[in-house]
DSSP file (Angstrom, degrees, kcal/mol; ACC not computed):
  #  RESIDUE AA STRUCTURE BP1 BP2  ACC     N-H-->O    O-->H-N    N-H-->O    O-->H-N    TCO  KAPPA ALPHA  PHI   PSI    X-CA   Y-CA   Z-CA
    1    1 A M     >        0   0    0      0, 0.0     4,-2.1     0, 0.0     5,-0.2   0.000 360.0 360.0 360.0 -38.8   11.3  112.1  109.2
    2    2 A T  H  >  +     0   0    0      1,-0.2     4,-2.5     2,-0.2     5,-0.2   0.817 360.0  59.1 -69.3 -27.2   12.8  115.3  107.7
    3    3 A T  H  > S+     0   0    0      2,-0.2     4,-2.5     1,-0.2    -1,-0.2   0.904 106.3  47.0 -63.5 -42.2   14.5  113.2  105.0
    4    4 A I  H  > S+     0   0    0      2,-0.2     4,-2.8     1,-0.2    -2,-0.2   0.935 113.2  48.2 -64.3 -46.4   11.2  111.8  103.8
    5    5 A L  H  X S+     0   0    0     -4,-2.1     4,-2.4     1,-0.2    -2,-0.2   0.894 112.2  49.1 -64.5 -37.7    9.7  115.3  103.7
    6    6 A L  H  X S+     0   0    0     -4,-2.5     4,-2.6     2,-0.2     5,-0.2   0.931 112.4  48.6 -66.2 -43.3   12.7  116.7  101.8
    7    7 A L  H  X S+     0   0    0     -4,-2.5     4,-2.2     1,-0.2    -2,-0.2   0.912 111.9  48.9 -62.9 -41.4   12.6  113.9   99.3
    8    8 A A  H  X S+     0   0    0     -4,-2.8     4,-2.3     2,-0.2    -1,-0.2   0.909 112.9  46.9 -65.7 -40.7    8.8  114.4   98.8
    9    9 A S  H  X S+     0   0    0     -4,-2.4     4,-2.4     2,-0.2    -2,-0.2   0.876 112.7  49.1 -70.1 -36.5    9.2  118.1   98.3
   10   10 A L  H  X S+     0   0    0     -4,-2.6     4,-2.5     2,-0.2    -2,-0.2   0.889 111.5  50.2 -68.5 -37.3   12.1  117.7   95.9
   11   11 A T  H  X S+     0   0    0     -4,-2.2     4,-2.4    -5,-0.2    -2,-0.2   0.924 113.1  46.1 -63.1 -45.1   10.1  115.1   93.9
   12   12 A T  H  X S+     0   0    0     -4,-2.3     4,-2.4     2,-0.2    -2,-0.2   0.913 113.7  48.1 -64.8 -41.6    7.1  117.5   93.7
   13   13 A L  H  X S+     0   0    0     -4,-2.4     4,-2.3     2,-0.2    -2,-0.2   0.902 112.1  50.5 -67.6 -41.1    9.3  120.4   92.7
   14   14 A G  H  X S+     0   0    0     -4,-2.5     4,-2.3     2,-0.2    -2,-0.2   0.910 110.7  48.1 -60.7 -43.9   11.0  118.2   90.1
   15   15 A Y  H  X S+     0   0    0     -4,-2.4     4,-2.4     2,-0.2    -2,-0.2   0.899 111.9  50.0 -66.3 -42.0    7.7  117.1   88.6
   16   16 A A  H  X S+     0   0    0     -4,-2.4     4,-2.1     2,-0.2    -2,-0.2   0.899 111.1  48.9 -63.9 -38.9    6.4  120.7   88.5
   17   17 A T  H  X S+     0   0    0     -4,-2.3     4,-2.1     2,-0.2    -2,-0.2   0.915 110.6  50.3 -64.6 -44.6    9.4  121.9   86.8
   18   18 A W  H  X S+     0   0    0     -4,-2.3     4,-2.4     1,-0.2    -2,-0.2   0.890 111.5  49.4 -60.9 -40.1    9.2  119.0   84.2
   19   19 A Y  H  X S+     0   0    0     -4,-2.4     4,-2.1     2,-0.2    -2,-0.2   0.889 108.9  51.0 -72.7 -33.8    5.6  119.9   83.5
   20   20 A L  H  X S+     0   0    0     -4,-2.1     4,-1.9     2,-0.2    -1,-0.2   0.893 111.3  48.7 -64.2 -40.2    6.3  123.6   83.1
   21   21 A I  H  X S+     0   0    0     -4,-2.1     4,-2.6     1,-0.2     5,-0.3   0.918 111.9  49.7 -63.9 -44.2    9.0  122.7   80.6
   22   22 A L  H  X S+     0   0    0     -4,-2.4     4,-2.7     1,-0.2    -2,-0.2   0.866 109.3  50.8 -65.8 -34.8    6.7  120.4   78.8
   23   23 A C  H  < S+     0   0    0     -4,-2.1    -1,-0.2     2,-0.2    -2,-0.2   0.862 112.8  46.9 -69.2 -35.7    3.9  123.0   78.6
   24   24 A A  H  < S+     0   0    0     -4,-1.9    -2,-0.2    -5,-0.2    -1,-0.2   0.911 119.1  38.7 -72.8 -40.9    6.4  125.5   77.2
   25   25 A A  H  < S+     0   0    0     -4,-2.6    -2,-0.2     1,-0.3    -3,-0.2   0.883 134.5  17.0 -79.0 -38.3    7.9  123.1   74.6
   26   26 A S     <  +     0   0    0     -4,-2.7    -1,-0.3    -5,-0.3    -2,-0.1  -0.768  63.1 175.5-136.4  90.0    4.6  121.4   73.6
   27   27 A P        +     0   0    0      0, 0.0    34,-2.8     0, 0.0     2,-0.4   0.655  60.6  81.9 -73.4 -13.3    1.5  123.3   74.6
   28   28 A W  E     +A   60   0A   0     32,-0.2     2,-0.2    30,-0.1    32,-0.2  -0.757  54.7 170.5 -98.8 141.1   -0.8  120.8   72.9
   29   29 A G  E     -A   59   0A   0     30,-3.2    30,-2.6    -2,-0.4     2,-0.1  -0.786  42.9 -72.0-132.0 176.2   -1.9  117.5   74.5
   30   30 A R  E     -A   58   0A   0     -2,-0.2    28,-0.2    28,-0.2     2,-0.2  -0.396  55.8-102.2 -69.2 145.4   -4.5  114.8   73.7
   31   31 A C     >  -     0   0    0     26,-1.8     4,-1.1     1,-0.1     5,-0.3  -0.502  24.0-144.1 -67.4 135.6   -8.2  115.7   74.3
   32   32 A R  T  4 S+     0   0    0     -2,-0.2    -1,-0.1     2,-0.2    -2,-0.0   0.695  93.9  50.2 -78.1 -18.9   -9.4  114.2   77.5
   33   33 A R  T  4 S+     0   0    0      1,-0.1    -1,-0.2     7,-0.0    -2,-0.0   0.901 125.3  22.3 -85.4 -43.7  -12.9  113.5   76.2
   34   34 A C  T >4 S-     0   0    0      6,-0.1     3,-1.6     4,-0.0     5,-0.3   0.478  96.5-130.7-102.3  -2.5  -12.1  111.7   73.0
   35   35 A H  T 3< S-     0   0    0     -4,-1.1    -3,-0.2     1,-0.3    -5,-0.1   0.811  71.2 -55.3  60.7  31.7   -8.5  110.6   74.0
   36   36 A G  T 3  S+     0   0    0     -5,-0.3    -1,-0.3    -7,-0.1    -4,-0.1   0.508 114.0 114.5  84.2   4.1   -7.1  111.9   70.7
   37   37 A A  S <  S-     0   0    0     -3,-1.6    -2,-0.1     2,-0.2     3,-0.0   0.578  75.2-133.6 -84.6  -8.7   -9.4  109.8   68.6
   38   38 A R  S    S+     0   0    0     -7,-0.1    12,-1.5    11,-0.1     2,-0.3   0.279  79.4  48.1  75.4  -7.5  -11.2  112.9   67.2
   39   39 A S  E     -B   49   0B   0     -5,-0.3     2,-0.3    10,-0.3    10,-0.2  -0.971  64.5-159.5-151.3 164.4  -14.7  111.4   67.7
   40   40 A H  E     -B   48   0B   0      8,-2.2     8,-2.1    -2,-0.3     2,-0.3  -0.944  29.2 -94.6-142.9 162.4  -16.6  109.7   70.5
   41   41 A R  E     -B   47   0B   0     -2,-0.3     6,-0.2     6,-0.2     2,-0.1  -0.579  35.2-143.6 -80.7 142.9  -19.6  107.5   70.8
   42   42 A T    >   -     0   0    0      4,-2.6     3,-1.5    -2,-0.3    -1,-0.0  -0.382  35.7 -91.5 -94.4 179.5  -22.9  109.0   71.6
   43   43 A T  T 3  S+     0   0    0      1,-0.3    -2,-0.0    -2,-0.1    -1,-0.0   0.750 126.9  50.3 -66.2 -24.9  -25.6  107.5   73.8
   44   44 A I  T 3  S-     0   0    0      2,-0.1    -1,-0.3     0, 0.0    -3,-0.0   0.387 121.5-104.5 -94.8   3.9  -27.3  105.7   70.8
   45   45 A G  S <  S+     0   0    0     -3,-1.5     2,-0.1     1,-0.3    -2,-0.1   0.409  78.5 125.2  97.1  -3.6  -24.0  104.3   69.6
   46   46 A T        -     0   0    0     -5,-0.1    -4,-2.6     1,-0.1     2,-0.4  -0.448  60.4-114.2 -84.4 164.0  -23.1  106.5   66.7
   47   47 A R  E     +B   41   0B   0     -6,-0.2     2,-0.3    -2,-0.1    -6,-0.2  -0.787  34.2 179.3 -99.8 144.0  -19.9  108.3   66.4
   48   48 A R  E     -B   40   0B   0     -8,-2.1    -8,-2.2    -2,-0.4     7,-0.1  -0.991  36.7 -94.5-141.8 146.5  -19.7  112.1   66.4
   49   49 A D  E     -B   39   0B   0     -2,-0.3   -10,-0.3   -10,-0.2     2,-0.2  -0.351  51.7-102.5 -60.6 141.7  -16.9  114.6   66.2
   50   50 A C      > -     0   0    0    -12,-1.5     5,-1.0     1,-0.1     4,-0.5  -0.483  25.2-155.4 -68.7 130.0  -15.7  115.7   69.6
   51   51 A R  T   5S+     0   0    0     -2,-0.2    -1,-0.1     3,-0.2     3,-0.1   0.825  87.8  60.3 -75.8 -31.5  -17.1  119.1   70.6
   52   52 A R  T   5S+     0   0    0      1,-0.2    -1,-0.2     2,-0.1    -2,-0.0   0.870 121.0  22.8 -65.5 -38.5  -14.3  120.0   73.0
   53   53 A C  T > 5S-     0   0    0      6,-0.1     3,-1.4   -15,-0.0     5,-0.3   0.333 104.4-119.6-111.3   7.4  -11.5  119.7   70.5
   54   54 A D  T 3 5S-     0   0    0     -4,-0.5    -3,-0.2     1,-0.3    -2,-0.1   0.792  72.1 -58.6  57.8  30.9  -13.5  120.3   67.4
   55   55 A G  T 3 <S+     0   0    0     -5,-1.0    -1,-0.3    -7,-0.1    -4,-0.1   0.634 116.6 109.1  78.9  12.4  -12.6  117.0   66.0
   56   56 A T  S <  S-     0   0    0     -3,-1.4    -2,-0.1     2,-0.2     3,-0.1   0.743  74.9-135.3 -89.7 -25.9   -8.8  117.7   66.1
   57   57 A G  S    S+     0   0    0      1,-0.2   -26,-1.8   -19,-0.1     2,-0.4   0.403  73.7  95.3  87.8  -4.1   -7.9  115.3   68.9
   58   58 A R  E     +A   30   0A   0     -5,-0.3     2,-0.3   -28,-0.2    -1,-0.2  -0.938  45.4 173.9-126.5 143.4   -5.7  118.0   70.5
   59   59 A R  E     -A   29   0A   0    -30,-2.6   -30,-3.2    -2,-0.4     2,-0.3  -0.966  41.4 -91.7-141.0 157.9   -6.3  120.7   73.2
   60   60 A V  E     -A   28   0A   0     -2,-0.3   -32,-0.2   -32,-0.2     5,-0.0  -0.531  51.8-108.6 -71.6 133.5   -4.1  123.2   75.0
   61   61 A R     >  -     0   0    0    -34,-2.8     4,-2.0    -2,-0.3     5,-0.2  -0.185  18.9-120.9 -61.9 153.1   -2.7  121.8   78.2
   62   62 A I  H  > S+     0   0    0      1,-0.2     4,-2.3     2,-0.2     5,-0.2   0.892 113.0  54.6 -65.0 -39.7   -4.0  123.0   81.5
   63   63 A G  H  > S+     0   0    0      1,-0.2     4,-2.5     2,-0.2    -1,-0.2   0.898 108.3  50.2 -61.3 -40.2   -0.6  124.2   82.7
   64   64 A R  H  > S+     0   0    0      2,-0.2     4,-2.5     1,-0.2    -1,-0.2   0.888 109.0  51.2 -64.7 -40.5   -0.3  126.3   79.5
   65   65 A R  H  X S+     0   0    0     -4,-2.0     4,-2.1     2,-0.2    -2,-0.2   0.927 111.6  48.1 -64.6 -42.4   -3.7  127.8   80.0
   66   66 A I  H  X S+     0   0    0     -4,-2.3     4,-2.5     1,-0.2    -2,-0.2   0.919 111.3  49.7 -62.6 -44.6   -2.7  128.7   83.6
   67   67 A A  H  X S+     0   0    0     -4,-2.5     4,-2.2     1,-0.2    -1,-0.2   0.888 111.5  49.0 -65.1 -38.1    0.6  130.2   82.5
   68   68 A E  H  X S+     0   0    0     -4,-2.5     4,-2.3     2,-0.2    -1,-0.2   0.856 109.9  51.4 -68.3 -34.0   -1.2  132.3   79.8
   69   69 A Y  H  X S+     0   0    0     -4,-2.1     4,-2.3     2,-0.2    -2,-0.2   0.940 111.8  47.0 -64.9 -47.2   -3.8  133.6   82.3
   70   70 A I  H  X S+     0   0    0     -4,-2.5     4,-2.4     1,-0.2    -2,-0.2   0.902 112.6  49.4 -62.5 -41.9   -1.0  134.6   84.7
   71   71 A R  H  X S+     0   0    0     -4,-2.2     4,-2.3     2,-0.2    -1,-0.2   0.910 111.6  48.9 -65.0 -40.8    1.0  136.3   81.9
   72   72 A A  H  X S+     0   0    0     -4,-2.3     4,-2.0     2,-0.2    -2,-0.2   0.880 112.1  48.8 -65.5 -38.8   -2.2  138.2   80.7
   73   73 A E  H  X S+     0   0    0     -4,-2.3     4,-1.7     2,-0.2    -2,-0.2   0.909 111.4  49.8 -66.6 -41.2   -3.0  139.4   84.3
   74   74 A Y  H  X S+     0   0    0     -4,-2.4     4,-1.0     1,-0.2    -2,-0.2   0.900 113.1  45.9 -65.8 -40.6    0.6  140.5   84.8
   75   75 A R  H  < S+     0   0    0     -4,-2.3    -1,-0.2     1,-0.2     3,-0.2   0.858 111.1  52.3 -69.5 -33.8    0.6  142.5   81.6
   76   76 A A  H >< S+     0   0    0     -4,-2.0     3,-0.7     1,-0.2    -1,-0.2   0.813 110.2  49.3 -71.1 -29.8   -2.8  144.0   82.3
   77   77 A G  H 3< S+     0   0    0     -4,-1.7    -1,-0.2     1,-0.2    -2,-0.2   0.690 109.9  52.3 -82.5 -16.8   -1.6  145.2   85.8
   78   78 A H  T 3<        0   0    0     -4,-1.0    -1,-0.2    -3,-0.2    -2,-0.1  -0.112 360.0 360.0-112.2  36.9    1.6  146.8   84.4
   79   79 A Q    <         0   0    0     -3,-0.7    -1,-0.2     0, 0.0    -2,-0.1   0.435 360.0 360.0-106.9 360.0    0.2  149.0   81.7
């Protein structure tokens, strides 16, 4: 049983490390609303620029936003 728990925790730690490296190397990801298409269909069927990404198709990754928030809090506490 401990082998399974160790394997699961190492897998989770590996994934978290990979995601942090990804956020540091490439902070931009596809927009979740328009899926990178820059526009989406409205309820009446017309296409409109995505408001979340301002029609760029790219947004800052969640992990990058969290890292920036932690960094800002750390800097604000040590001034």
